[in-house]
Backbone as a ProteinNet text record, in pm:
[ID]
protein_1_A
[PRIMARY]
XXXXXXXXXXXXXXXXXXXXXXXXXXXXXXXXXXXXXXXXXXXXXXXXXXXXXXXXXXXXXXXXXXXXXXXXXXXXXXXXXXXXXXXXXXXXXXXXXXXXXXXXXXXXXXXXXXXXXXXXXXXXXXXXXXXXXXXXXXXXXXXXXXXXXXXXXXXXXXXXXXXXXXXXXXXXXXXXXXXXXXXXXXXXXXXXXXXXXXXXXXXXXXXXXXXXXXXXXXXXXXXXXXXXXXXXXXXXXXXXXXXXXXXXXXX
[TERTIARY]
-748.3	-661.1	-637.9	-483.8	-405.4	-384.5	-460.8	-401.5	-258.7	-185	-71.3	-37.1	-8.7	22.9	189.7	219.7	379.9	438	565.5	616.7	571.4	-97.1	-171.8	-114.1	-155.5	-155.6	-116.7	-210.7	-218.2	-174.7	194.7	213.1	355.1	413.5	523.7	514.6	638.7	652.2	622.8	514.1	534.3	602.2	764.3	791.7	773.4	757.4	731.1	585.1	500.5	346.6	382.8	441.7	416.4	408.6	381	333.8	450.5	523.9	695.9	721.3	739.1	806	908.1	1009.6	1090.6	1095.6	958.8	904	877.4	895	890.6	983.1	992.4	1094.2	1055.3	1099.5	1089.6	1161.7	1097	1151.2	1117.3	1264.1	1235.1	1206.1	1099.3	1087.6	1208.8	1260.7	1380	1481.7	1474.3	1535.5	1525.3	1624.1	1601.8	1569.4	1429.5	1420.3	1339.3	1433.2	1385.3	1384.9	1489.9	1532.6	1414.1	1368.6	1226.2	1276.2	1232.6	1224.7	1087.4	1053.4	908.1	930.9	781.8	742.8	607.6	549.4	398.3	349.6	189	125.1	8.9	-35.9	-168	-230.8	-373.6	-456	-581.6	-605.8	-698.3	-805.1	-956.4	-1027.5	-1188.7	-1188.4	-1288.6	-1419.9	-1471.7	-1652.1	-1747.1	-1844.3	-1957.8	-1993.5	-2021	-2058.2	-1899.5	-1815	-1687.6	-1679.9	-1685.2	-1689.1	-1842.1	-1953.3	-2053.9	-2032.4	-1932.7	-1904.6	-1828	-1681.7	-1619.8	-1712	-1804	-1894.8	-1935.4	-1976.8	-2097.7	-1957.6	-1850.3	-1751.5	-1706	-1733.5	-1632.5	-1475.2	-1415.3	-1323.7	-1242.7	-1100.6	-1034.4	-951.8	-925	-792.4	-749.6	-591.6	-475.5	-383.7	-265.8	-199.7	-124.3	20.1	66.7	179.4	282.8	432.5	431.6	496	491.4	360.6	253.1	138.6	54.5	24.1	-94.9	-246.3	-240.3	-438.2	-537	-643.7	-733.6	-853	-860.2	-993.6	-1054.8	-1226.9	-1271.9	-1475.1	-1526.5	-1625.7	-1725.7	-1884.9	-1977.9	-1984.5	-2083.8	-2129.2	-2165.7	-2242.7	-2278.5	-2186	-2079.2	-1956.9	-1912.5	-1983.3	-1956.3	-1882.2	-1793.9	-1725.3	-1796.4	-1703.3	-1767	-1632.5	-1543.4	-1414.3	-1295.3	-1268.8	-1135.2	-1033.1	-914.4	-861.4	-696.2	-636	-477.9	-356.5	-330.7	-244.3	-91.6	-21.6	63.3	179.7	334.7	429.8	470.9	445	470.9	605.4	660.9	807.7	864	765.3	826.6	700.4	737.7	636.3	707.4	596.6	654.1	616.5	693.7	640.7	689.5	598.4	589.8	700	824.7	908.9	898.3	792.5	759.1	626.5	541.2	441.9	452.8	525.5	571.3	443	350.2	211.9	257	160.9	217.4	138.9	234.1	163.1	102.8	157.2	208.1	227.3	226.1	277.6	283.5	380	405.8	423.5	351.9	339.3	361.4	420.4	459.4	350.4	333.4	282.3	111.8	28.1	-81.6	-152.5	-251.1	-356.4	-337.9	-379.3	-419	-578.3	-647.6	-758.1	-765.4	-807.8	-825.9	-987.1	-1015.2	-1148.6	-1124.4	-1219.1	-1240.3	-1310.3	-1316	-1419.2	-1556.6	-1638.3	-1786.9	-1869	-1951.2	-2073.4	-2125.7	-2138.4	-2200.9	-2117.9	-2022.2	-1962.4	-1804.1	-1715.4	-1634.1	-1520	-1429.4	-1356.8	-1232.9	-1234.7	-1088.6	-981.7	-932.9	-814.9	-802.9	-691.5	-616.8	-553.3	-556.3	-490.9	-424.9	-280.1	-204.9	-205.3	-258	-257.5	-150	-3.7	108.6	111.1	265.8	319.1	203.7	114.9	33.9	65.6	79.8	123.6	16.5	-22.7	-129.7	-51.9	-153.5	-136.3	-260.8	-226.4	-313.9	-294.8	-204.1	-263.8	-385	-386.7	-455.1	-589.4	-575.2	-672	-683.6	-591.8	-569.4	-472.9	-529.4	-412.6	-363.4	-230.4	-181.5	-146.9	-85.7	-50.7	12	62.1	152	5.5	-2.6	-112.9	-31.9	-45.7	23.8	-87.7	-148.2	-285.2	-297.3	-342.4	-340.7	-466	-491.7	-569.7	-531.6	-375.4	-314.1	-317.8	-370.8	-328.9	-182.6	-110.2	36.7	74.7	179.3	247.3	212.4	170.9	95.1	187	246.8	302.3	249.5	259.6	206.1	80.2	-19.7	-153.6	-256.7	-337.1	-412.8	-535.7	-557.4	-652.7	-786.2	-747.7	-850.7	-868.8	-995.9	-1022.2	-1065.3	-1030.1	-1027.5	-1154.5	-1242.2	-1368.8	-1361.4	-1285	-1258.3	-1129.1	-1062	-941.9	-968.4	-972.8	-1032.1	-893.1	-855.2	-755.2	-662.6	-488.4	-402.5	-341.5	-290.8	-250.3	-127.4	-69.6	110.4	135.8	305.3	363.5	440.4	407.8	461.2	560.1	590	672.5	677.3	698.7	704.1	545.7	501.8	364.5	311	200.5	140.7	42.9	28.2	-86.2	-167.6	-266.7	-367.5	-475.4	-459.3	-527.3	-619.9	-737.5	-846.1	-869.2	-874.9	-906.5	-1019.8	-1110.8	-1248.1	-1322.5	-1422.5	-1492	-1415.9	-1350.6	-1247	-1307.5	-1320.6	-1396.1	-1322.6	-1346.8	-1255.3	-1253.1	-1139	-1141.8	-1203.4	-1207.8	-1325.4	-1165.7	-1044.3	-936	-892.9	-941.1	-913.4	-1062.1	-1146.3	-1259.5	-1241.6	-1188.2	-1172.2	-1097.9	-930.2	-816.6	-885.7	-943.5	-986.2	-1130.3	-1191.1	-1269.5	-1187	-1115.2	-999.5	-875.1	-843.7	-759.1	-848.9	-927.6	-1050.5	-1108.6	-1107.6	-1185	-1365.1	-1392.8	-1551.2	-1638.9	-1732.8	-1838.2	-1975	-2063.7	-2182	-2247.6	-2230.5	-2270.8	-2191.2	-2054	-1909	-1908.8	-1933.9	-1936.9	-2019.4	-2150.7	-2271.1	-2287	-2180.3	-2182.5	-2047	-1943.8	-1845.8	-1885.1	-1983.2	-2018.5	-2114.7	-2192.9	-2256.5	-2161.2	-2035.8	-1944.5	-1923	-1977.9	-1933.9	-1855.4	-1827.6	-1707	-1647.6	-1517.5	-1478.5	-1408.8	-1392.2	-1346.3	-1272	-1200.7	-1153.6	-993.1	-898.3	-789.7	-737.1	-677.2	-632.4	-495	-389.3	-295.5	-241.3	-137.2	-76.6	57.3	102.9	219.6	273.2	414.5	442.6	562.4	595.9	728.3	774.7	903.2	990.7	1130.2	1142.8	1245	1377.4	1458.4	1586.6	1663.3	1727.1	1870.4	2004.7	2052.8	2188	2319.3	2381.2	2475.9	2507.3	2622.8	2718.5	2847.4	2850.9	2996	2973.7	2846.5	2796.3	2851.5	2815	2864	2984.4	3075.6	3212.6	3271.7	3229.6	3241	3229.5	3097.8	3089.4	3177.2	3209.7	3336.7	3439	3464.4	3615.7	3669.4	3528.3	3503.9	3527.6	3473	3438.2	3580.5	3677.7	3773.8	3872.2	3837.6	3943.8	3925.4	3805.1	3770.1	3840.6	3787.7	3867.2	4020.5	4089.7	4252.7	4273.6	4182.9	4246.8	4239.9	4089.7	4115.5	4235.4	4269.1	4367.5	4489	4523	4637.9	4640.8	4510	4521.2	4500	4442.5	4508.1	4592	4665.3	4875.9	4905.6	4874.4	4951.9	4933.3
-337.4	-212	-311.9	-258.3	-310.7	-246.7	-306.7	-248	-319.3	-232.7	-266.9	-159.7	-261.3	-220.6	-188.2	-88.2	-99.2	22.2	29.5	139.5	250.5	-135.5	-123.4	-132.6	-33.5	-6	-68.9	3.6	134.8	153.7	284.9	388.1	433.9	510.4	601	752.1	812.8	954.2	1033.2	1110.3	1198.2	1334.2	1347.4	1440.2	1545.1	1510.4	1621.6	1695.4	1563.4	1629.4	1734.1	1745	1813.1	1717.6	1603.2	1506.7	1489.6	1472.5	1414.9	1564.8	1567.3	1667.5	1657.5	1774.3	1753.4	1648.3	1644.3	1529.2	1384.5	1369.2	1231.5	1168.2	1022.5	962.6	829.5	846.5	722	543.6	488.3	349.2	252.6	220.8	104.7	-42.9	-115.5	-246.4	-353.8	-390.2	-451.7	-384.2	-251.7	-197.1	-144.9	-112.4	-93.3	60	64.3	232.9	171.9	264.8	270.6	120.5	-5.1	-97	-212	-183.2	-270.5	-269.5	-387.5	-402.5	-422.3	-364	-368.5	-444.6	-523.4	-613.4	-549.7	-651.5	-636.6	-641.6	-633.1	-621.5	-507.2	-511.4	-425.1	-488	-505.7	-613.9	-540.8	-503.2	-392.1	-503.1	-515.6	-608.7	-518.4	-542	-521.8	-486.8	-414.4	-385.8	-454.3	-500.6	-564.2	-502	-324.8	-258	-248.6	-291.8	-251.9	-416.6	-493.4	-646.4	-613.3	-574.3	-577.8	-520.8	-403.2	-321.1	-401.4	-480.7	-581.5	-655.8	-705.1	-851.8	-727.8	-611.3	-588.9	-552.9	-506.8	-518.9	-634.8	-753.6	-867.8	-854	-770.4	-703.3	-849.9	-861.2	-962.8	-910.7	-992.8	-964.1	-1088.5	-1003.4	-1108.5	-1058.9	-1125.1	-1043.6	-978.5	-887.4	-802.5	-778.9	-797.8	-734.4	-857.6	-818.7	-874.6	-913.7	-858.8	-898.7	-1032.6	-1068	-1171.2	-1169	-1163.2	-1130.8	-1311.3	-1273.3	-1343.2	-1365.1	-1443.6	-1338.1	-1496.5	-1472.8	-1610.6	-1550.9	-1681.6	-1636.3	-1727.3	-1725.9	-1813.6	-1889.5	-1992.9	-2098.1	-2023.9	-1893.2	-1851.6	-1725.6	-1733.1	-1688.6	-1569	-1497.2	-1380.6	-1363.2	-1226	-1224.7	-1233.3	-1342.2	-1340.8	-1267.5	-1269.2	-1212.1	-1166.7	-1045	-991.3	-897.4	-933.9	-871.5	-894.6	-799.2	-809.1	-768.2	-857.3	-789.9	-805.3	-680.3	-637	-637.4	-683.4	-600.1	-513.5	-426.8	-304.6	-289.1	-166	-160.1	-28.3	42.4	130.3	201.5	276.7	315.1	479.7	602.5	711.9	681.5	735.3	722.7	893.2	943.6	1031.4	990.9	1085.3	1044.9	1094.8	1177.4	1219.1	1135.1	1065.8	984.7	824.2	816.6	666.3	634.9	764	726.6	680.3	622.4	556.3	678.1	734.4	871.4	807.3	703.8	661.1	551.6	502.6	387.6	287.5	262.6	203.5	70.7	48.1	-110.3	-149.5	-285	-281.6	-431.1	-396.4	-482.8	-470.1	-552.4	-524.2	-627.9	-570.5	-672	-595.5	-683.5	-638.5	-662.9	-552.5	-531.3	-524.8	-595.3	-569.8	-559.5	-467.2	-489.9	-517.8	-599.8	-673.2	-579.4	-560.1	-516.2	-545.7	-496.7	-507.9	-419.1	-460.5	-316.6	-263.5	-113.2	-12.7	-15.2	-74.3	-84.3	-85.2	-114.7	-97.9	-81.3	-28.6	-27.7	-127.4	-125.5	-237	-158.4	-194.6	-128.7	-167.9	-134.8	-188.5	-89.4	-77.5	14.1	-60.8	-24.7	-40	53.8	-1.7	106.7	47.5	100.5	54	153.3	111.4	182.4	233.1	185.7	262.7	335	484.8	548.3	566	551.1	564.6	714.9	823.9	905.5	952.5	829	840.4	972.7	1060	1203.9	1268.7	1247.2	1299.1	1226.2	1152	1048.7	1007.3	1017	988.9	899.5	833.5	736	766.9	788.6	808.4	682.6	689.3	537.8	623.2	504	524.3	450.8	513.5	496.3	470.3	346.6	300	275.3	313	307.7	308.6	210.7	225.7	343.7	354.1	457.3	581.7	620.8	758.3	805.1	741.3	765	780.9	657	667.6	641.6	691.8	674	761.2	829.8	912.5	862.6	938.1	896.6	973.8	957.7	983	1083.9	1000.2	1017.5	1030.1	1124.8	1112.4	1030.9	897.5	842.4	835	827	759.1	845	858.8	960.4	827.4	859.1	713.6	804	712.3	746.8	733	664.9	636.6	515.8	522.3	476.8	391.9	259.2	188.9	132	94.2	-1.7	70.9	-19.6	34.2	162	235.8	390.6	436.3	365.5	359.4	253.9	253	121.2	177.6	75.1	146.5	36	-85.5	-146.9	-351.8	-441	-542.4	-593.7	-649	-704.1	-698	-731.6	-731.9	-589.9	-506.9	-379.8	-397.9	-375.6	-403.7	-283.3	-221.5	-110.7	-104.5	-100.3	-79.1	83.4	64.9	165.7	175.6	221.2	190	311	271.4	387.6	459.8	380.7	418.2	490.2	611.7	655	738.8	731.7	755.3	922.8	1014.2	1146.3	1137.4	1249.3	1323.6	1270.1	1282.7	1269.3	1114.7	1057	884.6	816.6	882.1	832	851.1	978.8	995.7	909.4	878.4	824.1	665.7	622.8	461.7	452.3	574.2	533.5	534.9	648.2	625.7	493.7	482.6	347.7	222	215.5	86.1	140.6	223.8	227.7	214.3	280.3	254.1	349	280.5	365.9	351.4	423.1	459.3	332.1	235.2	180.2	131.3	78.7	62.8	205.7	326.9	468.1	475.8	450.7	395.7	282.9	202.7	87.9	176.9	220.1	264.7	387.6	458.2	582.8	556.3	420.8	388.9	308	306.8	246.2	392.8	370.6	460.7	493.3	364.1	263.3	163.2	171.2	121.7	10.6	-7	-109.3	-106.7	-176.2	-177.2	-213.9	-154	-177.3	-193	-323.2	-350.7	-413.1	-267.2	-278.9	-379.3	-478.3	-589.5	-521.5	-440.8	-372.2	-497.9	-550.7	-660.7	-587.4	-599.6	-492.8	-618.8	-658.3	-734.5	-666.5	-685.5	-656.5	-683.7	-582.3	-608.9	-673.5	-780.6	-847.4	-826.4	-761.8	-700.3	-820.8	-750.5	-842.4	-909.7	-1047.1	-1071.4	-970.5	-872.2	-823.9	-693.6	-651.5	-556.1	-622.4	-792.8	-813	-816.1	-856.8	-828.6	-710.9	-619	-482.3	-461.4	-458.9	-492.5	-540.3	-667.8	-756.6	-700	-627.5	-590.9	-428.4	-380.5	-230.5	-250.3	-388.4	-435.7	-480.3	-538	-598.7	-450.1	-363.8	-220.8	-186.3	-147.9	-88.9	-165.6	-306.1	-384.4	-386	-385.4	-337.1	-182.9	-93.6	30.4	39	-24.2	-47.6	-111.6	-229.5	-313.5	-207.8	-143.9	-24.8	38	102.9	209.3	170.9	15.2	-46.9	-67.2	-92.5	-124.8	-5.6	87.7	209.6	242.4
-1658.9	-1598.9	-1495.6	-1453.7	-1359.2	-1205.8	-1095.2	-1016.5	-943.1	-888.5	-859.2	-727.7	-597	-465	-436.9	-460.9	-428.2	-327.2	-284.4	-275.6	-325.5	267.3	267	279.2	491.7	521.4	542	470	494.8	491.2	403.1	407.5	407.9	295.8	266.7	310.8	317.5	317.5	211.6	177.1	57.9	88.9	122	99.5	3.8	-119.5	-241.9	-225.3	-163.7	-117.3	-8.8	97	229.6	315.6	319	425.4	519.1	472.9	590.9	650.4	760.8	847	896.7	984.1	1062.2	1151.8	1218	1323.6	1259.8	1125.5	1111.4	1028	998.4	927.3	886.6	764.6	675.3	680.9	721.5	748.1	617.6	593.3	460.1	544.6	494.4	567.2	593.3	690.7	714.9	754	787	876.1	1006.9	1077.1	1231.9	1247.3	1334.5	1385.3	1531	1652.2	1791.3	1827.6	1758.2	1812	1772.2	1654.1	1620.4	1418.8	1387.3	1204.6	1193.2	1062	1021.5	902.6	891	758.9	769.1	669.2	656.9	540.4	535.5	403.3	400.2	292.9	275.3	174.8	203	97.3	102.2	-29.8	-114.8	-121.1	-98.6	-147.1	-206	-285.3	-416.2	-326.1	-331	-273.7	-397.3	-355.5	-451.5	-568	-522.4	-626	-729.4	-705.7	-794.2	-856.6	-813.8	-858.7	-941.6	-908.3	-1000.2	-1161.8	-1138.3	-1209.2	-1341	-1275	-1335.6	-1421.2	-1346.6	-1391.6	-1556.5	-1532	-1636.8	-1765.1	-1750.7	-1864.6	-1856.3	-1803.5	-1805	-1814.7	-1686.3	-1722.1	-1631.9	-1685	-1587.6	-1500.3	-1432.2	-1300.3	-1255.9	-1231.6	-1234.1	-1157	-1067.1	-998.9	-1069	-1014.6	-1042.3	-986.5	-1032.2	-944.1	-842.7	-722.8	-603.5	-511.4	-549.5	-508.4	-500.5	-433.5	-460.9	-487.1	-560	-647.5	-591	-526.7	-498.4	-595.2	-686.2	-746.5	-773.1	-716.5	-718.1	-756.8	-863.3	-938.7	-847.6	-861.2	-824.8	-932.3	-877.2	-1003.6	-1124.8	-1125.1	-1265.3	-1307.2	-1277.3	-1323.3	-1295.4	-1193.7	-1187.8	-1022.1	-1022.1	-907.8	-742.8	-670.3	-562.3	-442.3	-506.1	-441.4	-505.6	-495	-551.4	-468.4	-425.3	-368.1	-398.8	-369.7	-408.2	-254.7	-226.8	-149.1	-190	-120.6	-158.7	-12.6	-39.3	84.7	121.6	243.6	258.9	245.7	173.1	144	231.3	326.7	374	466.2	573.3	661.1	718.1	728.6	740.3	890.7	982.3	1154.1	1190.2	1281	1350.6	1486.2	1482.3	1559.1	1705.2	1724.1	1852.1	1914.9	1825.2	1901.9	1889.8	1750.8	1710.9	1624.8	1579.3	1489.5	1338.6	1311.5	1163.6	1052.3	995.4	920	766.2	712.3	561.3	538.2	423.6	392.7	227.8	215.7	72.2	67	-78.4	-120.1	-215.8	-279.6	-372.7	-438.2	-559.1	-625.2	-651.8	-692.7	-731.7	-818.4	-900.3	-970.1	-1080.9	-1214.3	-1368.4	-1416.2	-1445.1	-1484.3	-1613.5	-1700.6	-1878	-1922.8	-1965.8	-2040.8	-2231.6	-2231.1	-2372.8	-2460.7	-2617.4	-2655.5	-2649.8	-2610.1	-2566.2	-2614.9	-2664	-2744.3	-2635.1	-2619.3	-2589	-2416.6	-2409.9	-2282.6	-2259.4	-2351	-2385.6	-2526.5	-2543.5	-2672.1	-2643.8	-2529.8	-2477.6	-2446	-2294.9	-2306	-2149.7	-2094.4	-1933.6	-1873.7	-1744.9	-1694	-1517.9	-1514.9	-1407.1	-1274.9	-1153.4	-1042.2	-946.2	-971.3	-892.7	-770.4	-722	-613.9	-497.8	-471.1	-390.5	-261.2	-213.1	-106.9	-38.3	64.2	178	272.3	247.3	374.5	461.8	538.3	651.1	726.5	745.2	833.5	748.5	623.3	525.9	473.8	474.5	401.2	307.1	229	102.9	38.2	-111.7	-134.4	-276.7	-319.9	-428.8	-487.2	-649.9	-703.2	-844.1	-890.1	-1010.6	-1131.4	-1224.8	-1332.7	-1452.3	-1522	-1620.8	-1702.4	-1816.8	-1863.8	-2033.4	-2086.6	-2252.7	-2259.8	-2400.4	-2476.9	-2471.6	-2429.2	-2439.8	-2277.9	-2202	-2042.6	-2037.1	-2039.8	-2041.8	-1882.2	-1835.4	-1698.8	-1578.5	-1492.3	-1403.5	-1285.4	-1234.2	-1070.3	-960.1	-854.6	-707.9	-748.3	-843.6	-895.5	-766.7	-773.4	-608.3	-702	-615	-687.7	-570.2	-430.5	-371.6	-249.3	-225.4	-57.3	24.9	163.1	247.7	345.4	353.6	449.8	595.5	633.3	768.9	752.1	895.8	929.9	1085.4	1137.8	1227.9	1272.6	1379.9	1433.9	1479.7	1515	1500.7	1418	1496.3	1420.4	1465.3	1566.7	1612	1679.4	1686.7	1685.9	1818.2	1902.4	2061	2081.4	2004.1	2034.4	1948.8	2004	1930.1	1914.3	1794.8	1807.8	1652.6	1668.8	1496.5	1518.4	1443.3	1442.7	1315.7	1305.8	1223.3	1206.5	1074.2	1027.4	917	949.6	843	787.4	649.2	539.4	500.3	506.8	447.1	391.3	276.6	185.3	124.7	19	-64.7	-182.3	-194.6	-292.5	-400.4	-515.7	-635.4	-654.6	-706.7	-745.5	-876.7	-940.2	-1002.6	-1160.1	-1105.2	-1220.3	-1197.4	-1103	-1119	-1211.3	-1189.2	-1247.8	-1402.6	-1431.1	-1618.1	-1618.1	-1549.7	-1604.5	-1632.9	-1531.3	-1563.7	-1672.6	-1688.3	-1821.7	-1966.2	-1922	-2064.6	-2078.6	-1945.6	-1946.3	-2027	-1978.3	-2016.7	-2102.8	-2188.5	-2251	-2268.4	-2161.5	-2127.8	-2194.2	-2220.7	-2322.7	-2226.2	-2278.2	-2221.5	-2115.2	-2136.9	-2014.2	-1953.8	-2005.3	-1883.9	-1774.1	-1853.1	-1774.2	-1661.3	-1722.5	-1628.1	-1514.3	-1528.6	-1382.2	-1349.7	-1366	-1291	-1192.1	-1268.1	-1181.9	-1088.7	-1104	-988.5	-863	-886.3	-760.7	-701.7	-571	-448.6	-332.7	-377.7	-237.7	-329	-330	-424.9	-354.2	-207.6	-155.4	9.5	16.3	196.3	180.2	222.1	242	400.4	378.6	536	576	637.8	650.2	774.9	764	879.7	883.5	972.8	987.6	1131.2	1107.4	1229	1261.7	1357.6	1478	1531.4	1488.3	1595.1	1638.2	1740	1829.3	1730.1	1712.5	1637.8	1730.7	1646.3	1722.8	1696.4	1760.4	1739.2	1630.1	1545.5	1483.1	1542.1	1486.4	1597.8	1586.1	1475.6	1437.8	1598.2	1651.8	1733.8	1864.5	1896.6	2012.4	1962.2	1901.6	1913.9	1982	1892	1915.3	2057.4	2116.7	2256.3	2342.2	2286.3	2408.7	2362.5	2256.8	2248.1	2363.4	2358.6	2403	2559.5	2623.1	2794.6	2821.9	2705.9	2761	2744.6	2695.7	2678.7	2821.5	2867.8	2946.4	3089	3082.8	3173.8	3217	3106.9	3102.2	3147.9	3115.4	3184.1	3300	3376	3487.3	3595.6	3519	3582.1	3594.3	3481.4	3482.4	3558.7	3609.6	3715.4	3844.3	3861.8	4018.8	4072.2	3939.9	3948.5	4020.8	3918.4	3988.6	4103.1
[MASK]
+++++++++++++++++++++++++++++++++++++++++++++++++++++++++++++++++++++++++++++++++++++++++++++++++++++++++++++++++++++++++++++++++++++++++++++++++++++++++++++++++++++++++++++++++++++++++++++++++++++++++++++++++++++++++++++++++++++++++++++++++++++++++++

């Protein structure tokens, strides 16, 4: 199974889904909006229950795309930490309040289930291009799965239980938002089980996961520095104004 977070938050505009409106704007990372440039990352940390389900199926986890995965196991070979950090590629911002309505990230992690009696017939799933809808507390993604799942874009995958931390960008600084209590949708559960080829014990393990983890979004806003060409144009403009003023005095 592959988790990939692409264009955490924790956000992009869901124009097609109706999230973006006339009062919002989608700002790609690195571009200037209201004198600020944005960058940052979203990190998905797997819950203990989810790691337990991965242990049951002996599922492997590796990084995918632009994301960096951290995978640690204890001395007994069980997962003790699994997370994937992916760069934020775009933010959706309310033009009136500067509230962050959504975020998009790029990259993630790959999870692969081996053939295991009563647990899995084998398979893999990629969860990529995460789009976080903060306004409606939903997370969408592109799924790329085996066992006939294929590629599903903008797939409604998780509901967000709670949102804490910064919810707007007011000026230069670092803004951290935590999305916790991620619960999988019924369609998401079905696609997971199909793509991973989960059998009775594998399905039972996944059914027991009521909280998939936490997404921590860190947004860094920096003051935009004008390009040298902008200073040059400003200088020419001031010089022109000075010349006009001198001519008027001479008259």
